[in-house]
C-alpha positions in Angstrom: 89.5 63.6 101.8 87.3 65.9 99.7 89.3 68.5 97.8 86.5 70.5 96.1 86.1 74.1 97.0 82.6 75.6 97.0 81.8 79.3 96.4 79.1 80.4 98.8 78.3 83.8 97.2 78.8 87.4 98.6 82.6 86.8 98.8 82.2 83.9 101.2 84.0 80.6 100.5 84.5 77.2 102.0 86.8 74.3 101.2 89.9 72.2 102.1 93.3 73.8 102.8 96.3 72.6 104.6 97.3 74.7 107.7 100.6 74.9 109.5 100.4 74.4 113.3 101.2 77.2 115.7 103.7 75.5 118.2 104.4 72.3 116.3 105.0 73.4 112.7 103.4 70.3 111.2 100.8 70.5 108.4 97.2 69.3 108.7 94.3 69.4 106.2 91.4 71.4 107.6 87.9 72.5 106.3 87.8 76.3 106.1 84.7 78.5 106.1 85.0 82.2 105.4 82.2 84.4 106.7 82.5 88.2 106.8 85.7 88.9 108.7 86.2 85.4 110.2 88.0 82.4 108.7 86.9 79.3 110.7 88.6 76.0 110.4 87.4 72.5 111.3 89.1 69.1 111.6 86.4 67.5 109.4 83.8 68.9 107.0 81.0 67.5 109.1 82.2 69.0 112.5 79.9 71.4 114.2 82.6 72.8 116.5 85.4 74.7 114.8 89.0 73.9 115.7 90.0 77.6 115.4 89.0 81.0 114.2 91.2 83.5 112.4 89.9 87.1 112.8 90.6 89.0 109.6 90.2 92.5 111.0 93.2 94.4 109.7 94.9 91.2 108.5 97.3 91.3 105.6 97.0 88.6 103.0 100.0 87.8 100.9 102.0 85.0 99.2 103.7 82.6 101.6 105.5 80.2 99.4 108.9 81.9 99.9 108.6 81.2 103.6 107.2 77.6 103.5 108.7 76.3 100.3 105.2 75.0 99.4 103.4 76.1 96.2 100.0 77.8 96.5 100.7 79.1 100.1 98.8 82.0 101.5 100.2 84.0 104.4 97.6 85.6 106.7 99.3 88.1 109.0 97.0 89.1 111.9 97.9 91.3 114.9 98.7 88.3 117.1 99.9 85.6 114.7 100.9 84.8 111.2 99.1 81.8 109.6 100.2 79.7 106.6 97.8 77.7 104.6 98.1 76.1 101.2 95.7 74.8 98.6 96.0 71.7 96.4 95.6 73.7 93.1 96.4 77.1 91.6 92.7 77.7 90.9 91.8 77.1 94.5 94.7 79.4 95.6 93.4 82.2 93.3 89.9 81.7 94.6 90.9 81.9 98.2 93.2 84.9 97.6 90.3 86.8 96.0 87.9 85.9 98.8 90.3 86.8 101.6 91.3 90.0 99.9 87.7 91.0 99.9 87.3 90.2 103.6 90.3 92.1 104.8 89.1 95.7 104.3 89.9 98.4 105.3 93.5 97.3 105.1 93.9 96.1 101.6 96.4 93.6 100.3 98.9 94.1 97.5 97.1 92.0 95.0 94.6 94.8 94.5 95.9 96.4 91.3 93.2 99.1 91.4 94.7 100.4 94.7 98.1 100.6 93.1 96.5 102.7 90.4 94.9 104.9 93.1 98.3 105.4 94.7 99.7 106.8 91.4 97.0 109.5 91.4 97.1 110.2 95.2 97.9 113.6 96.4 99.8 113.8 99.7 101.5 111.0 101.6 101.1 107.3 100.9 100.7 105.1 104.0 101.8 101.4 104.0 102.1 98.6 106.5 105.3 96.6 105.7 105.3 93.3 107.6 108.7 92.0 108.5 110.1 95.5 109.2 110.9 94.7 112.9 114.6 95.7 113.5 117.0 98.5 112.7 118.6 96.6 109.9 115.2 95.9 108.4 114.2 99.6 108.7 117.4 100.6 106.9 116.7 98.0 104.1 113.1 99.2 103.6 114.2 102.9 103.5 116.9 102.0 101.0 114.4 100.2 98.7 111.9 103.1 99.0 114.6 105.7 98.1 115.6 103.7 95.0 112.1 104.3 93.5 111.2 107.6 95.2 111.1 110.9 93.4 112.8 113.0 94.7 115.1 110.5 96.4 115.6 112.9 99.3 111.8 113.1 100.0 110.6 112.5 103.6 110.0 108.9 104.7 108.5 108.1 108.1 109.3 104.5 109.3 108.0 102.9 112.6 109.2 99.4 113.4 106.7 98.9 116.2 103.6 99.5 114.1 105.5 98.4 110.9 104.0 101.6 109.3 105.7 103.6 106.5 104.6 107.0 105.3 106.0 108.2 102.0 106.0 111.9 101.2 106.9 111.9 97.5 106.0 109.9 94.3 107.3 106.5 93.4 106.9 103.6 91.0 104.5 101.7 93.2 104.6 98.4 91.3 108.4 98.5 91.5 108.3 99.4 95.2 106.0 96.5 96.1 107.9 94.0 94.0 111.3 95.1 95.4 110.0 94.8 99.0 108.5 91.4 98.3 111.7 90.1 96.6 113.7 90.5 99.9 110.9 89.0 102.1 108.8 92.0 103.2 105.0 92.0 102.9 103.8 95.5 101.8 100.2 96.5 102.1 98.4 99.8 101.3 96.4 101.5 104.1 93.3 103.1 102.7 
């Protein structure tokens, strides 16, 4: 099996990653090709017909090792499904993360440090998507985490479990907020 990853320019990328199955949670090595907002995967590098297509419109890209217990795992959360893929090396992981982050506009992922800097300067409410915020207990946990870094602590927070959207009316330490949410298993993402 070939393990080389090739940059294709313009933010596009191709190479081998190992993907978790949807119904049967086994892991299979697949050849991936990133073009614009689609991540195609093939059973073999030479296949003409793709085995699947991940549409990256409004997808959230984040670390997935905490859920799979496998190093170099990327979580790709789409509207209909969450995918887990991992690479054989840290350098391949970093390359895929950068390429996928570029492909997931306008919803940006939390690796984009420049967006965190923009949040610090932003006037008005900050809007986030927080994946994993799906029950009342999770809503309460997210609100508690936000209040711990919010100034003033009593500022207005709007939470919606169905859309997993959070709107924060106040200022906060955004790096601390993202880190605290990730530590307990949530996947925060800035809406721009």
